[in-house]
C-alpha positions in Angstrom: 169.4 184.4 27.1 171.4 184.7 30.3 169.5 187.9 31.3 166.2 186.3 30.6 167.0 183.3 32.8 168.2 185.6 35.6 164.9 187.6 35.5 162.9 184.3 35.7 164.8 183.0 38.8 164.5 186.3 40.6 160.8 186.3 40.0 160.4 182.8 41.2 162.5 183.5 44.4 160.4 186.5 45.2 157.3 184.4 44.9 158.6 181.8 47.5 156.7 181.7 50.8 158.8 182.2 53.9 157.9 179.3 56.3 160.4 180.3 58.9 160.9 176.6 60.0 162.9 176.3 63.2 165.8 173.9 63.0 165.1 170.6 64.6 166.9 170.0 67.9 168.6 166.8 68.8 166.9 164.2 71.1 168.6 163.5 74.4 171.1 160.6 74.5 171.2 158.6 77.7 174.4 156.7 78.7 173.5 154.5 81.6 175.5 151.6 83.1 176.4 150.1 86.5 180.2 150.1 86.5 181.5 151.3 89.9 178.0 152.4 90.8 174.9 153.4 88.9 175.9 155.9 86.2 173.7 158.2 84.2 174.8 160.7 81.6 172.5 162.9 79.5 173.7 164.4 76.2 171.8 166.9 74.0 171.7 170.3 72.4 168.8 171.7 74.3 169.7 173.4 77.6 167.6 171.5 80.2 167.8 170.9 83.9 167.2 167.3 85.0 166.6 165.5 88.3 168.1 161.9 88.3 166.4 159.5 90.8 167.9 156.2 91.8 165.4 153.8 93.2 165.7 150.2 94.6 163.0 148.2 92.8 163.2 145.5 95.5 161.3 147.7 98.0 160.7 150.9 96.1 163.1 152.7 98.4 164.4 156.1 97.1 168.2 155.8 97.4 169.6 159.0 95.9 168.9 161.9 93.6 171.0 164.4 91.9 170.3 167.5 89.8 172.3 168.0 86.5 172.1 169.8 83.2 172.4 168.3 79.8 175.9 167.1 78.9 176.6 166.2 82.5 176.6 162.9 84.5 176.0 161.6 88.0 176.6 158.2 89.8 175.8 156.6 93.1 178.5 155.8 95.7 177.0 152.3 96.1 179.3 149.7 94.5 177.4 146.5 95.2 174.4 145.1 93.3 171.1 147.0 93.6 168.1 146.2 91.4 167.9 149.8 90.2 165.2 151.9 88.6 166.7 155.1 87.2 164.2 157.9 86.7 165.0 161.1 84.8 162.7 164.1 85.3 162.5 167.6 83.8 163.2 169.7 86.8 161.0 172.6 85.7 157.9 170.5 84.9 158.5 167.5 87.1 157.7 165.4 84.1 159.3 161.9 83.9 161.0 161.9 80.5 163.0 158.6 80.8 163.2 155.5 82.9 165.8 152.7 82.9 165.5 149.4 84.9 168.5 147.2 85.6 168.5 144.4 83.2 171.8 142.5 82.6 170.3 139.8 80.3 172.8 139.2 77.5 175.1 141.9 78.7 178.7 141.8 79.9 179.2 141.9 83.7 182.6 141.9 85.4 183.2 140.4 88.9 186.6 140.9 90.5 187.9 139.3 93.7 190.1 141.6 95.8 191.6 138.8 98.0 194.3 136.2 97.2 193.4 134.1 100.3 192.4 130.4 99.6 189.4 130.5 101.9 188.0 133.7 100.5 188.3 132.5 96.9 186.7 129.1 97.5 183.9 130.5 99.6 183.0 133.3 97.1 183.4 131.7 93.7 180.2 129.7 93.5 178.2 132.8 93.7 179.7 134.1 90.4 178.1 131.3 88.6 174.8 131.8 90.5 174.8 135.4 89.4 175.4 134.4 85.7 172.5 132.0 85.8 170.1 134.3 87.6 170.6 137.2 85.2 171.4 135.3 82.0 174.4 137.5 81.4 178.0 137.2 80.1 180.2 137.2 83.2 183.9 138.1 83.1 185.6 137.0 86.4 188.9 137.9 87.8 190.5 135.9 90.7 194.1 135.3 91.7 193.5 131.5 91.3 191.6 131.1 88.0 193.2 127.7 87.4 191.2 126.2 90.2 187.9 126.8 88.4 188.4 127.5 84.7 188.0 124.0 83.4 184.7 123.4 85.3 183.0 126.7 84.5 183.0 126.9 80.7 180.3 129.6 80.7 182.5 132.1 82.5 185.2 134.2 80.9 188.3 134.4 83.0 190.8 137.2 83.0 193.8 137.9 85.3 193.7 140.6 88.0 194.5 144.0 86.6 193.5 143.1 83.0 190.8 145.2 81.3 187.5 144.1 80.1 185.5 146.2 77.6 181.8 147.0 76.8 180.7 146.4 80.4 177.2 146.8 81.6 178.1 146.4 85.3 181.1 145.6 87.5 181.3 144.4 91.2 184.3 144.0 93.4 184.2 141.4 96.1 186.3 141.8 99.3 186.3 143.0 102.9 186.4 146.8 103.0 186.9 149.0 106.0 186.5 152.7 106.1 189.7 154.8 106.3 190.3 155.8 109.9 191.1 159.4 109.0 187.5 159.9 107.9 185.6 157.4 110.0 185.7 155.7 113.4 188.1 152.8 113.4 186.8 149.3 112.7 183.8 150.4 110.7 182.8 148.6 107.5 182.6 150.6 104.2 178.8 150.4 103.6 179.3 151.8 100.1 181.1 148.6 99.0 179.4 145.9 100.9 175.8 146.0 102.2 176.3 144.3 105.6 179.0 143.8 108.2 180.8 140.8 106.9 181.9 139.8 110.3 178.4 139.0 111.3 177.7 136.2 108.8 179.3 133.3 106.9 182.3 134.1 104.7 180.4 133.0 101.5 177.7 135.6 102.3 180.2 138.4 101.5 180.0 137.5 97.8 176.3 136.6 97.7 175.4 140.0 99.3 177.6 142.0 97.0 176.0 140.3 94.0 172.4 140.6 95.4 171.8 136.9 95.8 170.1 135.0 98.5 172.7 133.1 100.6 172.9 129.4 100.7 176.0 127.4 101.2 177.4 126.2 97.8 180.7 124.3 97.2 182.8 125.2 94.2 183.5 122.8 91.4 187.3 122.5 91.6 189.6 121.3 88.9 192.1 119.4 91.2 192.6 115.8 90.1 192.7 112.7 92.2 195.8 111.0 91.1 195.6 108.2 93.7 196.9 107.9 97.3 200.6 108.2 98.0 200.1 106.7 101.4 199.4 103.1 102.2 196.5 102.4 104.5 193.9 104.7 106.0 194.9 108.1 107.1 193.7 111.5 108.5 195.2 114.8 107.3 195.8 117.6 109.9 196.7 121.2 109.3 197.4 122.9 112.7 199.0 126.1 111.5 197.4 129.3 110.4 198.1 132.9 109.4 197.5 134.3 112.9 198.3 132.8 116.4 194.7 133.6 117.4 193.5 131.0 114.8 195.4 128.2 116.4 194.1 125.5 118.8 196.2 126.7 121.7 195.6 123.9 124.1 198.9 122.5 125.1 199.3 118.8 124.1 195.9 118.9 122.3 197.2 117.9 118.8 199.4 115.2 120.2 196.4 113.7 122.1 194.4 113.5 118.9 197.3 112.0 116.9 197.9 109.3 119.6 194.2 108.5 119.6 194.0 108.1 115.8 197.2 106.0 115.8 195.6 103.7 118.4 192.6 103.2 116.1 194.7 102.2 113.1 194.8 105.6 111.3 198.0 107.3 110.1 198.2 111.0 110.5 199.6 113.2 107.7 200.6 116.8 108.4 200.5 119.1 105.3 201.1 122.6 106.4 203.6 124.9 104.7 205.1 125.6 108.1 207.9 122.9 108.6 207.6 120.2 111.2 210.8 120.4 113.2 211.1 124.1 113.1 211.5 125.2 116.7 209.5 128.4 116.4 206.5 126.8 114.5 206.5 123.7 116.7 206.4 125.9 119.8 203.0 127.1 118.7 201.8 123.5 118.9 203.2 122.8 122.3 206.3 121.1 120.9 207.2 118.9 117.9 204.4 116.5 117.0 205.3 112.9 117.0 204.1 109.9 115.0 203.0 111.9 112.0 203.8 111.5 108.4 205.7 114.7 107.6 204.5 116.3 104.3 205.1 119.9 105.5 206.9 122.6 103.6 206.4 124.1 100.1 204.2 121.9 97.9 201.8 122.6 95.0 198.2 122.9 96.2 197.3 120.1 93.8 199.4 117.8 95.9 197.7 119.0 99.1 194.3 118.5 97.4 195.2 114.9 96.3 196.2 114.0 99.9 192.9 115.4 101.1 190.8 113.6 98.5 192.3 110.2 99.5 192.1 110.9 103.2 189.4 109.6 105.5 189.0 113.0 107.2 190.7 116.3 107.7 191.2 118.2 111.0 192.1 121.9 110.9 191.5 125.4 112.1 190.0 128.5 110.5 192.5 128.5 107.6 192.6 128.1 103.8 193.4 124.4 103.9 190.2 123.7 105.9 188.3 125.5 103.1 190.0 123.4 100.5 189.1 120.2 102.3 185.5 121.4 102.5 185.5 122.3 98.8 186.8 118.8 97.8 184.2 117.1 99.9 186.6 115.6 102.5 184.9 115.3 106.0 186.2 118.2 108.0 186.6 118.7 111.7 187.3 122.5 112.4 188.6 123.9 115.6 188.1 127.6 116.1 187.3 129.9 119.0 188.4 133.3 117.6 185.6 133.1 115.1 181.9 132.2 115.8 180.7 128.9 114.3 178.6 130.7 111.7 181.7 132.3 110.2 182.9 129.4 108.1 180.8 126.6 106.6 178.1 124.3 107.9 179.2 121.0 106.4 181.7 120.0 109.1 182.1 119.1 112.7 182.6 122.5 114.2 184.5 122.6 117.6 183.9 125.8 119.5 184.8 127.5 122.8 183.0 126.2 125.9 180.3 128.3 127.3 181.4 131.2 129.6 184.8 131.6 128.0 185.8 134.6 125.8 185.4 134.0 122.1 184.6 135.4 118.7 187.0 138.4 118.7 187.2 138.1 114.9 183.5 138.9 114.7 183.8 142.0 116.9 186.8 143.9 115.7 189.3 144.1 112.8 192.1 141.6 113.0 195.5 143.2 113.3 197.5 141.0 111.0 200.8 142.7 112.0 200.4 141.6 115.6 201.1 137.8 115.8 199.9 137.6 119.5 196.7 139.6 118.7 194.1 139.0 121.3 192.1 142.2 121.6 190.6 141.6 125.0 193.1 139.5 127.0 196.5 139.8 125.5 199.4 139.3 128.0 197.0 138.1 130.7 196.3 134.6 132.0 193.2 134.6 129.7 195.3 135.1 126.5 193.7 132.8 123.9 191.4 131.2 126.4 189.0 130.7 123.5 190.9 127.7 122.2 192.9 126.9 125.3 189.7 125.8 126.9 188.8 123.4 124.0 189.5 119.9 125.4 191.3 117.1 123.5 188.3 114.9 124.3 186.0 117.2 122.5 188.0 117.1 119.3 188.5 113.3 119.6 184.7 112.8 119.9 184.1 114.9 116.8 186.7 113.0 114.7 185.3 109.7 116.0 181.9 110.8 114.6 183.4 111.7 111.3 185.2 108.3 111.1 182.3 106.2 112.5 184.3 105.1 115.5 181.8 104.1 118.3 184.0 105.3 121.2 183.5 108.5 123.1 185.4 110.3 126.0 
C-alpha cells in the first residue's frame, strides 16, 4: 500500500506545471515628518534610486532636493515652519511615485521656547494658540513659565523644558539664533532657524514667523489674579531698571522730574524693580536715589508685581520684562527706549523715543553684548555715550503720562 501511494504522488508531482512565479517584492514604506526639519525616509527591498524634492506650497518655490537610495533618509536644514510639498521621484525614469503635503490636522506638534526672559515669553506665547487653531492640531508647548498660561489655555498640553514628547508630526523651536562666528561673519542671523532678521521687526513676530503665521499684535491670557490694591489711593508704577545699561533712560534727573510731577497731581509712585532702592550702585544709574516713592523693590513673586500693576492707573518703564508684563495685563504703559526702535516692542502704549538727529536703535543693528554693562557700540566712552536716551526730555515723558492719565496739562 505504501509503495502504491508513493508511485501515485510521484506521478502527480511530475504532472505539475512549473509556473515560475517570481516572489512578490515589498512596497516602499515612507517615513515623513517635520521634526527638526522636513524628514523623508524610504524603506523597501527593491534597490532603487530616488530624488526627494522639497517644495514650498505657498509660492511653488523649489527649496531643496537630495538623491538617496532605498533604506536611506534625508532632511532639510530649515527648522521653522514651511508649508511643504515633498515629492519622491524615481531617478531613472523621473516618474513621481509619491507625494506628501504638510497637514498637521489632528496630529501632535511640539513648540519649544528657548528663552527664559519675561518679555520674550509674553510676546511669543499667543502665537502658540494661534498655530493650534489654524492647523487644528494637538500642540505640546514647553516654556520656562508654564504657570503663567496653563489655566487659561486648556487646549494646549504643557511640558517642562527638557522633557520628551512622543509621536510628534512636527517640532518648532522659538528663539533668537545667531550663526557661530567661527563659520560665519559675526552678527549674522541663523537663517536655518528663523526666516527673517528678528532685529528688524516686533518681538512677537519672532514667534509668528517661526510658526508661519501672519503677524498681528496679540496679548496673552495670563493667569495672574487681582487680589486687590495694597496701596491706598491712586498710584502709578515705575520700573526704571533693566538688564543692560543701554536700556535705561539715562537722562540725569529725569525719573525724579516725573515722580515730582505725578505727586503734584495727587498720584503716588510705586517702584517695583528687583534692584533695590537705596543701593548706591543701582541708584547711580538713575542719577541718585529716587525720592517720594513707595519702595517695593527687591525680590518678590511676579504675582505680587502683577497685582500692583493691575490696580495701578498706569505704568512707566523701559524696554524690560516688566513693561511687557504691564502690557500683557492691560495696564496703560508709557515706555521709554532709545536703544531699540519703536517697532521693536508693542504698539499698545505711549512710546517715547530718541529725538530726531540723535543716535538710536543700536539694538536693531548689532548683537547686544550682554557681558559689557556699558555697551554702546558706536559711542562708548565718548561724550555721545547713551545719547539715545540722554536726549529724551522729562517734559516728553510727562506729556505722555498725562495723556495716559487724562491730565489736561502739557509742557
